[in-house]
C-alpha positions as CSV (number, residue, x, y, z in Angstrom):
1,M,161.8,-67.3,-60.9
2,V,158.2,-65.7,-61.1
3,R,155.8,-67.7,-63.3
4,I,154.7,-65.7,-66.1
5,T,151.0,-66.5,-66.6
6,N,150.5,-64.2,-69.6
7,W,150.7,-66.3,-72.8
8,F,152.2,-63.6,-74.9
9,T,155.1,-62.7,-72.7
10,R,156.0,-66.3,-72.2
11,H,155.8,-67.0,-76.0
12,R,157.9,-64.1,-76.9
13,R,160.6,-65.2,-74.5
14,H,160.4,-68.8,-75.8
15,K,160.8,-67.7,-79.4
16,K,163.8,-65.6,-78.7
17,F,165.6,-68.8,-77.2
18,L,164.2,-70.9,-80.2
19,K,165.6,-68.6,-82.7
20,L,169.1,-68.8,-81.3
21,A,168.8,-72.7,-81.3
22,K,167.6,-72.8,-85.1
23,W,170.4,-74.9,-86.4
24,F,170.4,-77.5,-83.5
25,R,169.2,-81.0,-84.1
26,L,166.3,-83.0,-82.6
27,G,164.6,-81.8,-79.4
28,R,167.4,-79.2,-79.0
29,K,165.9,-76.9,-81.5
30,N,162.3,-77.0,-80.4
31,V,161.9,-78.1,-76.9
32,Y,162.4,-75.1,-74.8
33,K,163.7,-76.8,-71.8
34,Q,166.7,-78.6,-73.9
35,V,167.1,-75.5,-76.0
36,R,168.0,-73.4,-72.9
37,L,170.3,-76.0,-71.7
38,A,171.9,-76.3,-75.1
39,L,172.5,-72.6,-75.4
40,I,174.2,-72.5,-72.1
41,K,176.4,-75.4,-73.1
42,Q,177.1,-73.6,-76.4
43,G,178.1,-70.5,-74.6
44,V,180.7,-72.6,-72.5
45,H,182.1,-74.0,-75.7
46,E,182.4,-70.7,-77.3
47,Y,184.1,-69.2,-74.4
48,R,186.7,-72.1,-73.9
49,N,187.4,-72.2,-77.7
50,R,188.1,-68.6,-78.0
51,K,191.0,-69.2,-75.7
52,E,192.0,-72.6,-77.3
53,K,192.1,-71.0,-80.8
54,K,194.9,-68.6,-79.5
55,R,197.0,-71.7,-78.3
56,E,196.6,-73.7,-81.5
57,F,197.7,-70.9,-83.6
58,R,200.8,-70.1,-81.6
59,R,201.6,-73.9,-81.8
60,L,201.3,-73.7,-85.6
61,W,203.5,-70.8,-85.9
62,I,206.1,-72.5,-83.7
63,E,206.0,-75.6,-85.7
64,R,206.3,-73.6,-89.1
65,I,209.4,-71.7,-87.8
66,S,210.8,-74.9,-86.3
67,A,210.6,-76.6,-89.8
68,A,212.2,-73.6,-91.3
69,C,215.0,-73.7,-88.7
70,R,215.7,-77.3,-89.4
71,V,216.3,-76.9,-93.1
72,N,219.0,-74.6,-91.9
73,N,220.4,-76.9,-89.5
74,T,219.5,-75.0,-86.4
75,K,217.2,-75.6,-83.6
76,Y,213.9,-73.6,-82.8
77,S,215.0,-72.9,-79.1
78,E,218.6,-71.6,-80.3
79,F,216.9,-69.4,-83.0
80,I,214.5,-67.8,-80.5
81,N,217.5,-67.3,-78.1
82,W,219.5,-65.5,-80.7
83,M,216.4,-63.4,-81.7
84,Y,216.1,-62.1,-78.2
85,K,219.9,-61.7,-77.6
86,S,220.2,-59.6,-81.0
87,R,217.1,-57.6,-80.1
88,I,215.2,-58.6,-83.2
89,L,211.6,-57.8,-82.3
90,L,209.4,-60.1,-84.5
91,D,206.7,-62.0,-82.9
92,R,206.1,-65.7,-84.1
93,K,203.2,-65.0,-86.3
94,V,205.3,-62.6,-88.5
95,L,208.3,-65.0,-88.5
96,S,206.1,-67.8,-89.3
97,N,204.8,-65.9,-92.4
98,I,208.2,-65.0,-93.5
99,A,209.4,-68.6,-93.1
100,V,206.5,-69.8,-95.3
101,L,206.1,-67.0,-97.9
102,F,209.7,-65.9,-98.2
103,P,212.3,-68.5,-97.3
104,T,215.3,-66.5,-98.5
105,V,214.3,-63.6,-96.2
106,F,214.0,-66.0,-93.4
107,N,217.5,-67.3,-94.1
108,K,218.6,-63.7,-93.9
109,V,217.1,-63.0,-90.6
110,L,218.7,-66.4,-89.4
111,E,222.1,-65.4,-90.5
112,Q,221.5,-61.7,-88.8
113,T,220.8,-63.3,-85.4
114,K,223.9,-65.5,-85.5
């Protein structure tokens, strides 16, 4: 990287990075070298957690559906299999919301699939 001898350009670049690290703690918010490394690490965490969030929500929906199925003495895997066979195209998110908010409707869906 070319060394910038012009103070103004360097200062402006540093300020841009320091502004992004405003809420960090200790040297990670005001030491330029640490700020740069911290922002790179932050970006890595952000990217990874966007993927992880999707997994966690799917796991939550499956748990909710499974709990609603257990109340009706069926297994989650059997219920999903019945859903595919009867060609009811509701995804897990919608099924989860139905199971939590409208248990009677979920029971009807369960009866329909059988």
